[in-house]
NUVEXRO-890057 format. One record per atom (N, C-alpha, C, O, CB): residue in one letter; atom name; chain; residue number from 1; x negated, y, z. Coordinates in Angstrom, 3 decimals. Last residue first. Glycine has a CB too. Layout:
 res atom chain   n        X        Y        Z
   A   CA     A NUM        X        Y        Z
...
***
This chain:
 res atom chain   n        X        Y        Z
   E    N     A  64   -1.302  -18.361    1.079
   E   CA     A  64    0.068  -18.065    0.625
   E    C     A  64    0.495  -19.061   -0.413
   E    O     A  64    1.615  -18.983   -0.919
   E   CB     A  64    0.173  -16.643    0.060
   G    N     A  63   -3.913  -18.653    1.767
   G   CA     A  63   -2.911  -19.245    2.640
   G    C     A  63   -1.485  -19.015    2.194
   G    O     A  63   -0.549  -19.438    2.873
   G   CB     A  63   -3.076  -18.720    4.003
   P    N     A  62   -4.996  -15.601    0.303
   P   CA     A  62   -5.304  -16.886    0.929
   P    C     A  62   -4.165  -17.363    1.823
   P    O     A  62   -3.541  -16.578    2.538
   P   CB     A  62   -6.590  -16.783    1.739
   L    N     A  61   -3.202  -14.288   -2.486
   L   CA     A  61   -3.674  -14.114   -1.115
   L    C     A  61   -3.954  -15.478   -0.506
   L    O     A  61   -3.218  -16.427   -0.772
   L   CB     A  61   -2.639  -13.334   -0.262
   K    N     A  60   -2.798  -13.673   -5.304
   K   CA     A  60   -3.467  -14.886   -4.810
   K    C     A  60   -4.050  -14.650   -3.417
   K    O     A  60   -5.254  -14.798   -3.207
   K   CB     A  60   -4.584  -15.328   -5.787
   G    N     A  59   -1.702  -11.269   -6.032
   G   CA     A  59   -0.966  -12.479   -6.361
   G    C     A  59   -1.577  -13.755   -5.825
   G    O     A  59   -0.949  -14.812   -5.880
   G   CB     A  59   -0.841  -12.589   -7.816
   D    N     A  58   -1.482   -8.467   -4.084
   D   CA     A  58   -2.435   -9.446   -4.599
   D    C     A  58   -1.663  -10.740   -4.822
   D    O     A  58   -1.036  -11.253   -3.896
   D   CB     A  58   -3.654   -9.657   -3.611
   L    N     A  57    0.732   -5.860   -4.803
   L   CA     A  57    0.519   -7.115   -4.086
   L    C     A  57   -0.475   -7.995   -4.816
   L    O     A  57   -0.338   -8.244   -6.014
   L   CB     A  57    1.838   -7.858   -3.901
   V    N     A  56    2.039   -2.875   -4.189
   V   CA     A  56    0.963   -3.457   -4.992
   V    C     A  56    0.515   -4.689   -4.221
   V    O     A  56   -0.019   -4.578   -3.118
   V   CB     A  56   -0.244   -2.429   -5.244
   L    N     A  55    5.228   -1.481   -4.224
   L   CA     A  55    4.351   -2.435   -3.557
   L    C     A  55    3.323   -2.930   -4.567
   L    O     A  55    3.680   -3.355   -5.666
   L   CB     A  55    5.161   -3.624   -2.951
   A    N     A  54    7.114    1.554   -3.667
   A   CA     A  54    6.473    0.558   -4.531
   A    C     A  54    5.512   -0.292   -3.709
   A    O     A  54    5.045    0.118   -2.646
   A   CB     A  54    5.725    1.243   -5.705
   H    N     A  53    8.221    2.930   -1.626
   H   CA     A  53    8.924    2.996   -2.904
   H    C     A  53    8.383    1.939   -3.855
   H    O     A  53    9.096    1.476   -4.746
   H   CB     A  53    8.793    4.397   -3.527
   P    N     A  52    8.253    1.519    1.712
   P   CA     A  52    7.585    1.988    0.495
   P    C     A  52    8.523    2.026   -0.710
   P    O     A  52    9.483    1.260   -0.798
   P   CB     A  52    6.395    1.100    0.184
   L    N     A  51    8.802    1.712    4.686
   L   CA     A  51    9.790    1.743    3.608
   L    C     A  51    9.197    2.271    2.290
   L    O     A  51    9.588    3.336    1.812
   L   CB     A  51   10.979    2.607    4.023
   F    N     A  50    7.559    1.569    7.152
   F   CA     A  50    7.031    2.522    6.169
   F    C     A  50    8.007    2.730    5.002
   F    O     A  50    8.033    3.803    4.399
   F   CB     A  50    5.675    2.034    5.636
   S    N     A  49    8.867   -0.507    8.559
   S   CA     A  49    8.791    0.839    9.127
   S    C     A  49    8.396    1.904    8.097
   S    O     A  49    8.870    3.037    8.181
   S   CB     A  49    7.802    0.852   10.267
   E    N     A  48    8.881   -2.826    6.995
   E   CA     A  48   10.077   -2.474    7.743
   E    C     A  48   10.053   -1.042    8.271
   E    O     A  48   11.107   -0.424    8.418
   E   CB     A  48   10.252   -3.427    8.886
   L    N     A  47    6.278   -2.962    6.001
   L   CA     A  47    7.414   -2.855    5.079
   L    C     A  47    8.649   -2.340    5.796
   L    O     A  47    9.381   -1.508    5.260
   L   CB     A  47    7.712   -4.211    4.432
   I    N     A  46    4.907   -3.401    8.377
   I   CA     A  46    4.704   -2.132    7.664
   I    C     A  46    5.857   -1.911    6.690
   I    O     A  46    6.359   -0.794    6.567
   I   CB     A  46    3.336   -2.126    6.906
   P    N     A  45    5.604   -6.006    9.046
   P   CA     A  45    6.093   -4.907    9.883
   P    C     A  45    5.915   -3.533    9.229
   P    O     A  45    6.684   -2.611    9.499
   P   CB     A  45    5.378   -4.926   11.218
   T    N     A  44    4.354   -7.295    6.664
   T   CA     A  44    5.773   -7.398    6.999
   T    C     A  44    6.257   -6.271    7.911
   T    O     A  44    7.249   -5.623    7.578
   T   CB     A  44    6.044   -8.726    7.657
   A    N     A  43    1.575   -7.102    6.507
   A   CA     A  43    2.399   -6.234    5.661
   A    C     A  43    3.859   -6.199    6.095
   A    O     A  43    4.533   -5.185    5.916
   A   CB     A  43    2.314   -6.689    4.224
   K    N     A  42    0.523   -9.073    8.089
   K   CA     A  42    0.332   -7.684    8.513
   K    C     A  42    1.220   -6.724    7.724
   K    O     A  42    1.574   -5.654    8.219
   K   CB     A  42   -1.133   -7.284    8.356
   E    N     A  41    1.299  -11.295    6.562
   E   CA     A  41    1.704  -11.198    7.958
   E    C     A  41    1.583   -9.760    8.475
   E    O     A  41    2.447   -9.290    9.215
   E   CB     A  41    0.859  -12.140    8.819
   V    N     A  40   -0.025  -10.882    4.182
   V   CA     A  40    1.432  -10.776    4.194
   V    C     A  40    1.927  -10.602    5.630
   V    O     A  40    2.867   -9.847    5.879
   V   CB     A  40    2.080  -12.025    3.541
   S    N     A  39   -2.992   -8.836    4.589
   S   CA     A  39   -2.283  -10.117    4.580
   S    C     A  39   -0.779   -9.858    4.572
   S    O     A  39   -0.319   -8.767    4.908
   S   CB     A  39   -2.687  -10.989    5.809
   D    N     A  38   -4.047   -6.348    4.780
   D   CA     A  38   -4.888   -7.356    4.132
   D    C     A  38   -4.271   -8.749    4.168
   D    O     A  38   -4.928   -9.732    3.825
   D   CB     A  38   -6.247   -7.391    4.790
   A    N     A  37   -2.437   -3.281    3.927
   A   CA     A  37   -2.496   -4.483    4.753
   A    C     A  37   -3.352   -5.498    4.018
   A    O     A  37   -3.387   -5.518    2.787
   A   CB     A  37   -1.062   -5.054    5.054
   V    N     A  36   -1.710    0.253    3.898
   V   CA     A  36   -2.423   -0.934    3.440
   V    C     A  36   -2.316   -2.071    4.450
   V    O     A  36   -2.133   -1.855    5.648
   V   CB     A  36   -3.888   -0.602    3.179
   A    N     A  35    0.005    3.039    2.487
   A   CA     A  35   -0.232    2.166    3.632
   A    C     A  35   -0.894    0.909    3.078
   A    O     A  35   -0.669    0.540    1.925
   A   CB     A  35    1.113    1.831    4.419
   V    N     A  34   -0.003    6.316    1.167
   V   CA     A  34   -0.394    4.913    1.023
   V    C     A  34   -0.544    4.243    2.384
   V    O     A  34   -1.138    4.801    3.307
   V   CB     A  34   -1.703    4.801    0.235
   E    N     A  33    1.527    8.687   -0.751
   E   CA     A  33    1.315    8.300    0.638
   E    C     A  33    1.106    6.790    0.621
   E    O     A  33    1.954    6.058    0.110
   E   CB     A  33    2.534    8.725    1.576
   Y    N     A  32   -0.038   10.109   -3.677
   Y   CA     A  32    0.859    9.163   -3.025
   Y    C     A  32    0.519    9.021   -1.546
   Y    O     A  32   -0.627    9.210   -1.139
   Y   CB     A  32    0.791    7.800   -3.716
   G    N     A  31   -1.838   11.689   -5.075
   G   CA     A  31   -0.762   12.333   -4.331
   G    C     A  31    0.219   11.410   -3.639
   G    O     A  31    1.208   11.873   -3.071
   G   CB     A  31   -0.022   13.189   -5.229
   A    N     A  30   -4.084   10.728   -6.212
   A   CA     A  30   -2.997   11.047   -7.138
   A    C     A  30   -1.772   11.621   -6.417
   A    O     A  30   -0.788   11.993   -7.056
   A   CB     A  30   -2.599    9.800   -7.919
   K    N     A  29   -5.498   10.103   -3.950
   K   CA     A  29   -5.974   11.226   -4.754
   K    C     A  29   -4.896   11.678   -5.739
   K    O     A  29   -4.801   12.862   -6.065
   K   CB     A  29   -7.261   10.842   -5.508
   E    N     A  28   -4.105    7.818   -3.224
   E   CA     A  28   -4.032    9.000   -2.370
   E    C     A  28   -4.473   10.242   -3.133
   E    O     A  28   -3.885   11.313   -2.976
   E   CB     A  28   -4.896    8.813   -1.116
   L    N     A  27   -4.874    6.140   -5.362
   L   CA     A  27   -3.469    6.503   -5.183
   L    C     A  27   -3.306    7.723   -4.284
   L    O     A  27   -2.459    8.575   -4.549
   L   CB     A  27   -2.696    5.330   -4.604
   A    N     A  26   -7.669    5.946   -5.015
   A   CA     A  26   -7.104    6.445   -6.273
   A    C     A  26   -5.658    6.909   -6.098
   A    O     A  26   -5.268    7.950   -6.627
   A   CB     A  26   -7.174    5.360   -7.350
   Y    N     A  25   -7.857    4.886   -2.370
   Y   CA     A  25   -8.486    6.155   -2.733
   Y    C     A  25   -7.814    6.754   -3.975
   Y    O     A  25   -7.438    7.926   -3.980
   Y   CB     A  25   -9.999    5.955   -2.985
   R    N     A  24   -6.515    2.417   -2.626
   R   CA     A  24   -6.051    3.435   -1.689
   R    C     A  24   -6.589    4.810   -2.092
   R    O     A  24   -5.837    5.783   -2.143
   R   CB     A  24   -6.487    3.085   -0.248
   L    N     A  23   -8.141    1.108   -4.517
   L   CA     A  23   -6.747    1.418   -4.829
   L    C     A  23   -6.213    2.522   -3.923
   L    O     A  23   -5.543    3.446   -4.384
   L   CB     A  23   -5.880    0.165   -4.698
   S    N     A  22  -10.495    0.938   -2.982
   S   CA     A  22  -10.491    1.625   -4.281
   S    C     A  22   -9.080    2.033   -4.678
   S    O     A  22   -8.848    3.159   -5.119
   S   CB     A  22  -11.102    0.727   -5.367
   E    N     A  21   -9.658   -0.587   -0.784
   E   CA     A  21  -10.100    0.793   -0.578
   E    C     A  21  -10.139    1.585   -1.886
   E    O     A  21   -9.846    2.781   -1.891
   E   CB     A  21  -11.476    0.806    0.074
   L    N     A  20   -8.994   -3.030   -2.084
   L   CA     A  20   -8.029   -2.326   -1.240
   L    C     A  20   -8.399   -0.854   -1.104
   L    O     A  20   -7.555    0.023   -1.286
   L   CB     A  20   -7.949   -2.981    0.146
   L    N     A  19  -11.434   -3.741   -3.219
   L   CA     A  19  -10.282   -3.455   -4.078
   L    C     A  19   -9.236   -2.643   -3.318
   L    O     A  19   -8.667   -1.689   -3.850
   L   CB     A  19   -9.661   -4.764   -4.607
   H    N     A  18  -12.973   -4.130   -0.896
   H   CA     A  18  -13.400   -3.136   -1.886
   H    C     A  18  -12.260   -2.776   -2.848
   H    O     A  18  -12.138   -1.618   -3.248
   H   CB     A  18  -14.609   -3.665   -2.678
   E    N     A  17  -11.531   -6.187    0.519
   E   CA     A  17  -11.637   -4.827    1.049
   E    C     A  17  -12.030   -3.793   -0.004
   E    O     A  17  -11.483   -2.690   -0.013
   E   CB     A  17  -12.639   -4.799    2.166
   E    N     A  16   -9.172   -8.349   -0.478
   E   CA     A  16  -10.545   -7.954   -0.805
   E    C     A  16  -10.718   -6.472   -0.493
   E    O     A  16  -10.131   -5.613   -1.151
   E   CB     A  16  -10.877   -8.247   -2.306
   D    N     A  15   -6.488   -8.655    0.055
   D   CA     A  15   -7.438   -9.179    1.038
   D    C     A  15   -8.891   -8.826    0.730
   D    O     A  15   -9.757   -8.989    1.590
   D   CB     A  15   -7.300  -10.669    1.124
   E    N     A  14   -3.755   -6.457   -0.112
   E   CA     A  14   -4.939   -6.974   -0.820
   E    C     A  14   -5.950   -7.428    0.218
   E    O     A  14   -6.250   -6.691    1.157
   E   CB     A  14   -5.564   -5.890   -1.775
   V    N     A  13   -1.117   -4.568   -0.575
   V   CA     A  13   -1.455   -5.792    0.159
   V    C     A  13   -2.547   -6.490   -0.643
   V    O     A  13   -2.294   -7.042   -1.714
   V   CB     A  13   -0.185   -6.735    0.369
   I    N     A  12   -0.039   -1.293   -0.270
   I   CA     A  12   -0.992   -2.166   -0.950
   I    C     A  12   -1.273   -3.362   -0.039
   I    O     A  12   -1.625   -3.190    1.128
   I   CB     A  12   -2.319   -1.398   -1.307
   L    N     A  11    2.789    0.656   -0.658
   L   CA     A  11    2.119   -0.300    0.222
   L    C     A  11    1.236   -1.190   -0.636
   L    O     A  11    1.700   -1.775   -1.615
   L   CB     A  11    3.151   -1.149    1.042
   I    N     A  10    3.570    4.028   -1.170
   I   CA     A  10    3.131    2.768   -1.772
   I    C     A  10    2.433    1.929   -0.713
   I    O     A  10    1.593    2.427    0.036
   I   CB     A  10    2.187    3.022   -2.984
   R    N     A   9    5.876    6.693   -1.461
   R   CA     A   9    5.121    5.800   -0.579
   R    C     A   9    4.818    4.483   -1.290
   R    O     A   9    5.691    3.895   -1.928
   R   CB     A   9    5.902    5.536    0.727
   Q    N     A   8    5.907    9.996   -2.681
   Q   CA     A   8    6.233    8.598   -2.919
   Q    C     A   8    5.305    7.721   -2.077
   Q    O     A   8    4.103    7.974   -1.992
   Q   CB     A   8    6.112    8.247   -4.430
   R    N     A   7    6.573   12.757   -0.486
   R   CA     A   7    5.688   12.011   -1.390
   R    C     A   7    6.171   10.576   -1.537
   R    O     A   7    6.772   10.016   -0.621
   R   CB     A   7    4.232   12.033   -0.874
   D    N     A   6    7.854   14.932    0.747
   D   CA     A   6    8.641   13.867    0.133
   D    C     A   6    7.801   13.091   -0.879
   D    O     A   6    8.255   12.804   -1.986
   D   CB     A   6    9.892   14.446   -0.545
   T    N     A   5    6.443   17.069    1.510
   T   CA     A   5    6.639   16.056    2.548
   T    C     A   5    7.408   14.853    2.006
   T    O     A   5    7.596   13.865    2.716
   T   CB     A   5    7.382   16.658    3.748
   P    N     A   4    6.514   18.780   -0.661
   P   CA     A   4    5.279   18.017   -0.431
   P    C     A   4    5.414   16.965    0.664
   P    O     A   4    4.588   16.056    0.745
   P   CB     A   4    4.158   18.959   -0.075
   D    N     A   3    9.211   18.855   -2.826
   D   CA     A   3    8.867   19.014   -1.417
   D    C     A   3    7.616   18.178   -1.125
   D    O     A   3    7.650   16.963   -1.324
   D   CB     A   3   10.062   18.588   -0.491
   A    N     A   2    8.746   20.201   -6.085
   A   CA     A   2    8.956   19.068   -5.188
   A    C     A   2    8.492   19.399   -3.774
   A    O     A   2    7.517   20.122   -3.567
   A   CB     A   2    8.219   17.830   -5.708
   M    N     A   1   10.380   23.090   -7.381
   M   CA     A   1    9.136   22.415   -7.020
   M    C     A   1    9.443   21.313   -5.996
   M    O     A   1   10.310   21.486   -5.140
   M   CB     A   1    8.093   23.434   -6.448
***
């Protein structure tokens, strides 16, 4: 059986709050450990400390 402390980590970067929260809810319900950011600037330090296994990135973030 898998170790429950070894959950897969996903970082979501999305500037639209309703999409961000919907994705977070669905992924957490599916058993993933989720971190979120609403900009690339906020995501950068999270990437370095959270070390996600996967990244969900909005392809059209403002200012990018």
